[in-house]
N, C-alpha and C positions, 0 to 999 in steps of 0.2 A: 233855302233857295238853292236850286240846282245850278252848278257852275257849268257854263257852256265853253267847251274847248274849241269848237269849230263854228266859225261865223261866216256868213256869206262874203264879208269884205276881207277877212284875215285868214280864212281857212284854218290850217293847223299851225300857222306861224307862231301861235302862242307857245309852242314847244321849243322855240329858239332858246329859251332859258336853259334847256338841257344841253344844247350845243355850247353855249357860253360856259356852263359848268364844266363840261369836258375840257374845253380849252384852258380854263383856269387851273383845273386839277392837273392836267398834262404839263403845263408850263411850270407849275409850282413843284411837282415831283422832279421834273428835269433840273430845276434850279437846286433842289436839295441834293440830287445826285452829283451835279457839278461841284457843289460845295463840299460834300462829304466823301465822295468816292473817287473823283477824278485822279487824285494823287495816289490812291491805293489801287491794288489790283482788283479787289472785290470784297464784298461783305457777305458772309454766308448767313442767310436768315433761317434756312432749313437745310437738311441734308440734300434736298433736291432743288433748292432755290437760292440763287445768289443775286446780289445787286452789283452790277458792274457799270462801267462807263465805256460806251462804244459810240463811235461816230459812223453813222451809216450814210454814205454818199449815194447810195443806190435806192432801189425801190424795195418792196417786200423781199425779205431774205437776202438783202444786199445785192439783188440783181442789178446789173449795170454799174456797180460801184467803181469800176475801173474804166468807164467809158470816156474819160477825158474832160469832163466838166460840163458838156452840153446838157447832160441829164438833169442838172440842177434846175435850169430854166424850163426845161420840158416838164418836170414834175411840178414846179411852181405853177406854170400855166395850166397844166392839166387839173391840178387841185382847185385852182380858182374857177375854172370853167365848170367843173363838177359841183363846186359849192354854189355857184349861181343857179345851176339847174336844180339842185336840191332845194334851195330857198324858194324858187318858183313852184316846184312840185308841192312843197309844204303849203304854200298859199292857196293852191288849187284843191286841196283835200277839203271836202265839204261834209263829210259824214263821220259820226262818231264810231261807226263800224270799222274805220281804218285807223284806230288808235295805235295798233302795233306798227303800222306803216309810218305814222307820224313819229313815233319813238325811234324807229329804225333810221329814218332819214335824218333826224336830229342828231343821233349818235354818230352816224357816218359823217355828217357835216362838221360836227365838233372835232372829230378825229382828223379829218382832212385839214381843217384850219390849224389845229395844234401842230401837225407836222409841217405845214407850209410856213408857219412862223419860224420854225427851226431852220428851214432851208433858206429863208430870206435873211435871217440874222447870222447864221453860222455857216451856211452853204452845205450843211449836213443835218441829219436828224439824230438826236440823242436817243439811244436805246439803252435800257438798263435792267430789264427784267429777264433773268436768264435761268431757265429750267434745264435740268440735266438728270440723267439716271445712269449710273455707272459710266460706260463709255459713250452714251448717247447724249447729244446736246441739241436742244431746240434753239433755233435762231433767237437772239435777244430781241426784245420788243419794248414798247412803252405804253402809257395810258391811252394815247391817241390810237395806237394800233389795236388795243383791246376794245375801245369804243367802236372802231370801224368793224371789227369782227363780230361783236355783239349786234351792232346795227345791221350788218349783212344777214345775220341769223334772223333778226326780226323781219327783214324784207322777205326772206324765204318763207317764214311762217305766214306772213301776210299773203304771199302768193298762193300758198296752199289753201288758206282760208278763203281767199277770193275765188279760187277755182271751185271750192265747195259751194260758195254762194251762187256762182254762175250756174253750176249744175242743178242746184236746187231751184233757182229761178226758171231755168229752161224746162225743168221737169214739171213745174207748176203750170207753165204756159201750155204744155202739151196734154194736160189732163182735162177731161171734160167733167164739169161739176154739175150734178143733178139735172137731169133732163125732164121732159114732159111725160 
């Protein structure tokens, strides 16, 4: 029996399990980092990868980290509004051709909620994945940030695929098939 992921009443909201999984994985890894790394400076996993404990009070790449505190409530509100929009969008997806879109939205939703939980509980986001090469350091991030990035990539892929479907559909409408 074929499993149906998109139904008229639920859309692609069946993919909310992926969002839930991202939130659980994000919070579990952050709890491990707080327990194992917070008192240490870092744990080197690879020559280019450390696990660290950082408190990010700003947005991506710590933008607005020193803005005075208002940014906490701004980012909480923004994340909650975006989350509602993403859940509505998921419910409105009606076709299995938008599977990548559903996955992307679910990943972004899970990542947004994972980070908003930190902002509500701690007033900052815990970042711990830290890549570096010689004197170059990439800003630290976490599982939620990774899910958001992968989800955004899925949304871009879906946009390109949708553009191709629209071009194909408009090309088919413009052709004349078999005349008299």
